[in-house]
C-alpha positions in Angstrom: 31.9 -12.6 9.3 28.4 -12.9 7.9 28.0 -16.0 5.9 26.1 -16.3 2.6 22.3 -16.7 2.9 22.3 -16.1 6.6 18.9 -15.4 8.2 18.9 -13.6 11.5 16.0 -12.7 13.7 17.0 -10.0 16.1 15.1 -9.9 19.4 15.5 -6.1 20.0 17.0 -2.9 18.9 20.5 -3.7 20.3 20.7 -7.0 18.4 19.5 -5.3 15.2 22.2 -2.7 15.5 24.9 -5.3 16.3 23.8 -7.3 13.2 24.1 -4.3 10.9 27.4 -3.3 12.4 28.8 -6.8 11.8 27.4 -6.8 8.3 29.0 -3.4 7.6 32.4 -4.7 8.8 32.1 -7.7 6.5 30.9 -5.7 3.5 27.8 -7.9 3.4 24.5 -7.0 1.7 21.4 -6.9 3.8 17.7 -7.6 3.1 15.0 -6.7 5.6 12.0 -9.1 5.8 8.7 -8.9 7.7 5.7 -11.2 7.4 6.1 -11.7 3.7 2.6 -10.5 2.9 3.7 -8.0 0.3 6.7 -9.9 -1.0 5.5 -10.3 -4.6 5.4 -6.5 -5.0 9.2 -6.1 -4.5 10.8 -5.7 -7.9 14.4 -6.3 -8.8 15.2 -8.3 -5.7 18.8 -9.3 -5.5 20.5 -12.0 -3.4 21.6 -10.5 -0.1 24.2 -12.1 2.2 22.1 -11.4 5.3 18.3 -11.4 5.7 17.1 -9.6 8.9 13.8 -11.0 9.9 12.0 -8.3 11.9 9.1 -10.3 13.2 10.5 -10.4 16.7 10.7 -6.6 16.9 7.3 -6.4 18.6 8.2 -4.1 21.5 7.6 -1.5 22.7 3.9 -1.1 22.7 2.9 2.2 24.3 -0.7 3.4 23.7 -1.3 7.0 24.6 -5.1 6.8 24.3 -5.6 10.4 25.4 -3.3 11.7 22.7 -4.6 9.3 20.0 -1.1 8.0 19.4 0.7 4.7 19.8 4.3 3.5 19.7 4.6 0.0 18.3 7.5 -2.3 17.2 7.8 -2.8 13.5 7.4 -6.6 13.9 3.9 -6.5 15.4 1.2 -7.9 13.3 -1.1 -5.2 12.0 -4.1 -7.3 13.0 -2.8 -7.7 16.5 -2.2 -4.0 16.8 -5.7 -3.2 15.6 -7.2 -5.7 18.2 -5.2 -4.0 21.0 -6.4 -0.5 20.0 -10.0 -1.6 19.6 -10.1 -2.3 23.3 -9.8 1.5 23.8 -12.3 2.4 21.1 -9.5 3.5 18.6 -7.9 2.2 15.5 -5.1 2.8 13.0 -7.0 4.1 9.9 -5.5 1.5 7.6 -7.1 -1.5 6.1 -4.8 -3.3 3.7 -6.0 -6.9 2.8 -2.4 -8.1 3.5 -3.2 -7.7 7.2 -5.2 -11.0 6.9 -2.1 -12.6 5.5 0.1 -11.8 8.4 1.4 -8.3 7.4 3.6 -6.6 10.0 3.5 -2.9 10.8 7.0 -2.4 9.4 6.1 -4.4 6.3 3.1 -2.2 5.6 5.2 0.9 6.0 8.1 -0.4 3.8 5.8 -1.6 1.0 3.4 1.4 1.1 0.4 -1.0 1.3 -3.0 0.4 2.0 -6.7 -0.4 1.4 -9.9 1.4 0.5 -9.7 3.7 3.6 -6.8 5.5 1.9 -9.6 7.6 0.2 -10.2 9.4 3.5 -7.1 8.8 5.6 -4.3 8.3 3.2 -1.6 5.6 3.6 0.7 4.9 6.5 2.7 7.9 5.3 0.0 10.2 6.5 -0.3 8.4 9.8 3.3 8.0 10.9 4.5 10.8 13.2 7.8 9.3 14.4 10.2 6.4 13.6 13.3 4.7 14.9 15.5 3.2 12.2 18.8 1.4 12.1 21.0 2.5 9.2 23.4 0.5 7.1 26.3 1.1 9.4 24.4 0.3 12.5 23.6 3.9 13.5 20.3 4.2 15.4 18.4 7.2 14.2 15.1 8.7 15.4 12.8 11.2 13.7 9.6 12.8 14.8 8.0 12.1 18.2 5.0 11.0 20.2 2.7 14.0 19.5 0.8 14.8 16.3 1.9 18.4 16.1 5.6 17.9 16.0 7.7 20.4 13.9 11.1 19.7 15.3 13.7 18.7 12.7 13.3 17.0 9.3 10.3 14.7 8.8 12.5 11.7 7.9 9.9 9.2 8.8 8.1 9.6 5.5 11.3 8.7 3.6 11.1 5.1 4.8 7.5 4.6 3.5 7.6 2.5 0.3 11.4 2.3 0.6 11.4 -1.5 0.9 14.2 -1.5 3.4 16.6 0.2 1.0 17.4 3.1 3.4 17.5 1.3 6.7 15.6 -1.1 8.9 12.5 0.3 10.6 12.5 -0.7 14.3 9.5 1.1 15.7 6.9 3.7 14.8 4.8 6.4 16.5 1.4 6.5 14.8 -1.6 8.8 14.8 -4.9 7.1 15.7 -8.6 7.7 15.1 -11.7 6.9 17.2 -13.6 3.8 16.1 -16.8 5.0 14.3 -20.1 4.3 15.9 -21.4 2.9 12.7 -20.3 1.9 9.2 -22.4 1.2 6.1 -21.9 0.8 2.4 -23.9 2.0 -0.6 -23.5 -0.4 -3.5 -24.4 0.9 -7.0 -24.5 -1.4 -10.0 -22.6 0.4 -12.7 -20.3 0.0 -15.6 -16.9 1.8 -15.5 -18.4 4.7 -17.5 -21.4 5.0 -15.2 -19.2 4.6 -12.1 -16.9 7.3 -13.4 -19.7 9.8 -13.6 -21.1 8.8 -10.2 -17.7 9.2 -8.6 -17.2 12.7 -9.9 -20.7 13.5 -8.7 -19.9 12.2 -5.2 -16.6 14.2 -5.1 -18.5 17.4 -6.1 -21.2 16.8 -3.4 -21.1 17.4 0.4 -20.8 13.7 0.9 -17.7 12.5 2.8 -17.2 8.8 2.1 -14.3 6.9 3.8 -13.9 4.8 0.7 -15.1 5.2 -2.9 -14.2 2.3 -5.1 -15.1 0.5 -8.3 -14.9 -3.2 -8.9 -16.9 -6.2 -10.0 -19.5 -4.3 -11.9 -20.4 -1.9 -9.0 -19.4 1.4 -7.4 -19.0 1.1 -3.6 -19.2 4.1 -1.2 -18.5 3.5 2.5 -19.6 5.9 5.2 -18.8 5.9 8.9 -19.3 8.1 11.9 -22.3 8.6 14.2 -25.4 6.4 13.5 -27.5 9.4 12.5 -24.8 11.0 10.4 -23.9 7.8 8.6 -27.5 7.0 7.8 -28.0 10.5 6.4 -24.9 10.2 4.2 -26.0 6.8 2.9 -29.5 8.1 2.0 -28.0 11.1 0.2 -25.7 8.8 -1.8 -28.6 6.5 -2.8 -30.5 9.5 -4.0 -27.5 10.8 -6.0 -27.2 7.4 -7.7 -30.9 7.0 -8.4 -30.9 10.5 -9.8 -28.5 9.2 -12.4 -30.7 6.3 -13.2 -28.7 3.7 -11.3 -29.9 1.1 -8.8 -28.5 1.4 -5.3 -28.7 -0.5 -2.0 -27.4 0.1 1.5 -25.4 -2.6 3.2 -24.8 -2.6 6.9 -23.5 -4.9 9.7 -22.0 -8.2 8.5 -23.0 -7.4 4.9 -20.9 -4.2 5.0 -17.9 -6.0 6.5 -18.0 -8.9 4.0 -18.4 -6.4 1.1 -15.4 -4.4 2.0 -13.2 -7.5 2.5 -14.0 -8.4 -1.2 -13.5 -4.8 -2.4 -10.1 -4.6 -0.6 -9.0 -7.8 -2.1 -10.1 -6.8 -5.6 -8.5 -3.4 -5.5 -5.2 -4.9 -4.2 -5.0 -7.3 -7.1 -5.5 -10.4 -5.0 -1.8 -11.3 -4.5 -0.6 -14.9 -4.1 -3.0 -16.3 -6.7 -0.5 -18.2 -8.8 2.7 -17.6 -10.8 0.7 -16.7 -14.0 -0.9 -13.6 -12.5 0.3 -10.0 -13.3 -0.9 -7.2 -11.2 -0.5 -3.6 -12.4 -1.1 -0.4 -10.5 -2.0 2.8 -12.4 -2.3 6.3 -11.0 -4.4 8.9 -12.9 -6.9 11.7 -12.2 -10.2 10.3 -10.8 -11.9 11.5 -14.1 -9.9 8.9 -16.1 -11.6 5.7 -14.7 -13.6 4.9 -17.9 -10.6 5.6 -20.1 -8.2 3.5 -18.0 -10.7 0.6 -18.0 -11.3 0.8 -21.8 -7.6 1.0 -22.6 -6.9 -2.1 -20.4 -9.7 -4.1 -22.0 -8.4 -3.3 -25.5 -4.9 -4.2 -24.6 -6.0 -7.5 -23.1 -8.1 -8.4 -26.1 -5.3 -7.6 -28.5 -2.9 -9.8 -26.6 -5.3 -12.7 -25.8 -5.1 -11.9 -22.0 -8.0 -11.8 -19.5 -8.0 -8.5 -17.7 -10.0 -7.0 -14.9 -9.8 -3.5 -13.5 -10.6 -2.5 -9.9 -10.1 1.0 -8.6 -9.8 3.3 -5.7 -11.9 5.5 -8.0 -12.2 8.5 -5.8 -8.4 9.1 -5.8 -7.6 7.6 -9.3 -5.6 4.6 -8.2 -6.4 1.7 -10.5 -5.4 -2.0 -10.2 -5.3 -4.1 -13.3 -5.2 -7.9 -12.9 -3.9 -10.0 -15.9 -4.5 -13.8 -16.2 -4.2 -16.2 -19.1 -1.7 -16.0 -21.9 2.1 -16.2 -21.5 4.6 -13.7 -20.1 5.2 -12.2 -23.6 1.5 -11.4 -23.9 1.5 -9.9 -20.4 4.4 -7.7 -21.4 2.4 -6.5 -24.4 -0.5 -5.5 -22.2 1.8 -3.8 -19.7 3.6 -1.7 -22.4 0.4 -0.8 -24.1 -1.4 0.3 -20.9 1.6 2.1 -19.6 1.9 4.2 -22.8 -1.8 5.1 -22.7 -1.7 6.1 -19.0 1.5 8.1 -19.6 -0.1 10.0 -22.4 -2.8 11.0 -19.9 -0.2 12.2 -17.4 -0.3 9.1 -15.2 2.0 6.2 -14.5 1.9 2.4 -14.2 3.9 0.2 -11.9 4.1 -3.6 -11.6 3.0 -5.1 -8.3 3.2 -8.8 -9.2 4.3 -10.7 -12.3 5.1 -14.2 -13.6 8.7 -15.4 -13.2 9.2 -15.4 -17.0 8.3 -11.7 -17.2 11.8 -10.6 -16.1 12.9 -7.6 -18.2 14.1 -5.1 -15.5 13.6 -2.1 -17.8 10.1 -3.1 -18.7 9.1 -3.9 -15.1 10.6 -0.7 -13.7 9.2 1.5 -16.5 10.4 5.1 -17.2 12.4 6.6 -14.3 10.5 9.0 -12.1 11.1 12.8 -12.4 12.8 12.7 -8.9 15.2 9.9 -9.8 18.3 12.0 -9.2 17.0 13.0 -5.8 16.3 9.4 -5.0 19.8 8.4 -5.9 21.3 11.1 -3.7 19.1 10.1 -0.7 20.2 6.5 -1.2 23.8 7.6 -1.2 23.4 9.5 2.0 21.7 6.7 3.9 23.5 3.7 2.4 26.8 4.9 0.8 27.9 1.5 -0.1 24.6 0.3 -1.6 24.4 -2.8 0.7 20.7 -2.5 1.7 18.1 -4.2 -0.5 20.4 -4.9 -3.4 18.8 -4.6 -6.8 15.5 -3.5 -5.2 15.2 -0.4 -7.5 17.1 -1.8 -10.4 17.8 -0.6 -13.1 17.5 2.9 -11.6 20.0 2.3 -8.8 
C-alpha cells in the first residue's frame, strides 16, 4: 500500500511504471513533481497520497545532430540540456527564466512555461515531436517519434503540454532543435505602452523578423538573431522604424544583449518567488490591445490601492500583470476588474501566482473555457478515477 504523503523518486521508466501500478491498486492519488521552478503557477493543488519526483528521470539522452532532434529524459535540467546541445552548435529554442531556478524539461512541458523566444518559435508544444508517458494505471504509452515530419497516429504529445501531470507522467521527450545563431542583438526603444503598441504593430507589418518583441520597464525590446550581416541589417531597420515614429532607439549586443534579455524574461514571467504578497496575472489578447490592457490594469490598481506593473510579449498579445501591496481582497478586486475588461475585448486572464489568502477557487479559475467538456472527456479517458493531480483544475474537474 502507498502510505499518506509518500514521496518517491523513481530511477527509471520501470520504477515509474511500478509506482503507478501500485498506486492504482491502492486507489491512491498521485502528484508529479519536477524541479519546483513553476510550482506557484499550479492552481487548485490538492493533497496527493503519493508524490512522484521525476528529477532522476534524466536518461536517455540521444542527440541526433544531423536531424536536429534530441531525445531527453523529463528529469534533465533544461540548463544542462542546453549546455549539451550548445557543444554541437544547436539549441532548444526555449528561454523560460525558470531554467535559472532549476526547471526540468518535463516541468517546462507540464507547466507550459516559455520566455521571450516564444514570439518566433512558440512554446515547447511547437517543439515536441514525440513523448513517452506513464498513465494512471501504469500503462506506458508513446506518441510521435524521432523525426520532425512524423504523421503516424494521433499527436498525443501536445495534450500533455500545460496539463500539470493531470493526464500522466511525462518520462521522456523527442524535441526539434535549431542551429545556434551566429549573432544576437537587441534594439531597445524607450516608449510608453501607447507608443510601444504602435511600434509593435509597425514591426509586425514590416519585413522585420524579430525572435522576440516585448514591452516592459518603459521600453519596447526587439531581439534579432541569425547571421552577423543579416542581424545587423535587421537591427538598423528597426532603429530607423522607431526613429521614424519619433522614438529614441539603441542597439545592444554581446553581454549587454544577454543581460537585457535576462531582465526582460524575468519581467514578462512575473518574477515568481518574490514573496507571499505577490499576485501574477496572465492575460491573452490581440497584439493591438497592449495600450488598452495596460490602461485597464493601472486603473484597477489605483481603484483598489494596489501597485501594478504590466510586462508583455507584445508581439503575440500575451501580457503579465504583477500586483504588489494591498491585501488579498484588494488583489481580488483588481483580478476581477481586469478579467472583465479583457473578456469584453475577447481575451482571457489566468492567475499564475497569488497570496495564500486569495483562495476563492472560482475566482482563481475564472470562467470555464469553451472546450471544458472536451477537457473533461480527455481527463476521463486518460485518468478514469481522477487520481492524478487531484484538484489541479478545480472547480472545473
